[in-house]
C-alpha positions as CSV (number, residue, x, y, z in Angstrom):
1,M,284.0,303.2,226.8
2,P,282.8,300.7,224.1
3,G,284.6,300.4,220.8
4,A,283.7,302.3,217.7
5,L,280.6,301.2,216.0
6,P,280.8,299.5,212.6
7,E,279.8,301.4,209.5
8,F,277.2,298.8,208.5
9,F,274.9,296.4,210.4
10,F,273.6,293.2,208.8
11,R,270.4,291.9,210.2
12,I,270.4,288.2,209.4
13,R,267.2,286.7,208.0
14,D,266.3,283.3,206.5
15,N,268.2,283.5,203.2
16,G,270.2,286.7,203.5
17,A,270.2,290.0,205.4
18,L,269.0,293.5,205.6
19,V,271.8,296.0,205.4
20,F,271.8,299.2,207.5
21,R,274.2,302.1,207.6
22,V,275.0,302.9,211.2
23,D,275.2,306.6,212.2
24,A,276.1,307.7,215.8
25,E,277.6,311.0,214.8
26,N,274.5,313.1,215.1
27,R,273.5,315.9,217.4
28,Q,271.4,313.8,219.7
29,R,274.2,311.2,220.0
30,R,271.7,308.4,219.3
31,I,272.5,305.5,217.1
32,E,270.5,305.7,213.9
33,M,270.3,302.9,211.4
34,T,269.1,303.5,207.9
35,Q,268.4,300.5,205.7
36,I,270.3,300.7,202.4
37,A,270.0,297.2,200.9
38,V,268.5,293.7,200.9
39,I,270.7,290.6,200.4
40,N,269.6,287.3,199.1
41,L,272.4,284.8,199.7
42,G,270.8,282.0,197.8
43,K,270.8,284.1,194.6
44,S,273.9,286.1,195.5
45,E,271.7,289.2,194.9
46,V,272.1,292.6,196.4
47,R,269.2,295.1,195.9
48,A,269.3,298.7,197.0
49,H,266.5,299.6,199.4
50,G,264.0,302.2,198.3
51,A,265.6,305.2,196.5
52,H,269.0,304.6,197.9
53,A,271.8,304.1,195.3
54,L,274.6,301.9,196.6
55,T,278.1,303.5,196.4
56,P,281.0,301.3,195.2
57,E,282.3,301.3,198.8
58,E,278.9,300.1,200.2
59,H,278.6,297.4,197.5
60,A,282.2,296.2,198.2
61,A,281.5,296.0,202.0
62,I,278.3,294.0,201.2
63,V,280.0,291.6,198.9
64,E,282.8,291.1,201.5
65,W,280.1,290.3,204.1
66,M,278.3,287.9,201.8
67,D,281.5,286.0,201.1
68,A,282.3,285.7,204.8
69,R,278.7,284.7,205.6
70,K,278.7,282.0,203.0
71,A,281.9,280.6,204.3
72,L,280.6,280.7,207.9
73,L,277.3,278.9,206.8
74,A,279.3,276.2,204.9
75,Q,281.5,275.6,208.0
76,R,278.4,275.3,210.2
77,A,276.8,272.9,207.8
78,F,280.0,270.7,207.8
79,D,280.2,270.9,211.6
80,E,276.5,269.8,211.8
81,I,277.4,266.7,209.7
82,L,280.3,265.9,212.0
83,R,277.9,266.2,215.0
84,T,275.5,263.9,213.1
85,V,278.2,261.2,213.0
86,D,278.6,261.5,216.7
87,Q,274.8,261.4,217.2
88,L,274.6,258.2,215.1
89,N,277.2,256.6,217.4
90,I,275.4,257.7,220.5
91,A,272.1,256.4,219.1
92,A,273.8,253.0,218.4
93,Q,275.1,252.9,222.0
94,W,271.7,253.9,223.3
95,A,269.9,251.2,221.2
96,Q,272.3,248.6,222.4
97,S,272.5,249.3,226.0
98,K,269.8,251.7,227.3
99,A,266.7,251.7,225.2
100,S,263.6,249.8,226.3
101,D,261.6,247.7,223.9
102,A,258.9,250.4,223.7
103,E,261.4,253.1,223.0
104,L,263.0,251.0,220.2
105,D,259.6,250.3,218.7
106,A,258.9,254.0,218.7
107,V,262.0,255.0,216.7
108,T,263.3,252.0,214.8
109,D,261.3,252.4,211.5
110,D,262.1,256.1,211.3
111,L,265.8,255.5,212.0
112,L,266.1,252.6,209.5
113,L,264.4,254.6,206.7
114,A,266.6,257.7,207.4
115,M,269.7,255.5,207.5
116,H,268.7,253.7,204.3
117,D,268.1,257.0,202.5
118,L,271.5,258.3,203.7
119,R,273.3,255.1,202.7
120,G,271.7,255.3,199.2
121,A,272.8,259.0,198.8
122,L,276.3,258.3,200.0
123,V,276.7,255.2,197.7
124,R,275.4,257.2,194.7
125,R,277.8,260.1,195.3
126,R,280.7,257.7,195.8
127,S,279.8,255.8,192.7
128,E,279.6,259.1,190.7
129,K,282.9,260.2,192.0
130,L,284.6,256.9,191.1
131,S,283.1,256.9,187.6
132,R,284.4,260.5,187.0
133,E,287.9,259.5,188.1
134,T,288.2,256.5,185.7
């Protein structure tokens, strides 16, 4: 038999989630989900849905989920950067050993511009950090 259902379900969307209260304790033994709130992670905003008034327990559960979600997204973003470093190394190896002249012609300008932009951003940030430390 499956485990107990959570009290809330968070349907992820672009910049947040829709929050539903999960109810399986009804006469028909069907799972019912009632939307109770809308979350905007970018603005750290929680809005009750319709005429529903959030209880302190509901609000606390939503804030806990928001904190966990933000931490997860930050970790994923950092992991993506680490994968990008790997991809840059793979691209360098590909350009040196496997790419044809036509393939290099197709990507060289875009890669050089992207790397130039990245280098500029990294140098600026490092410079700002060093000037704050002195």
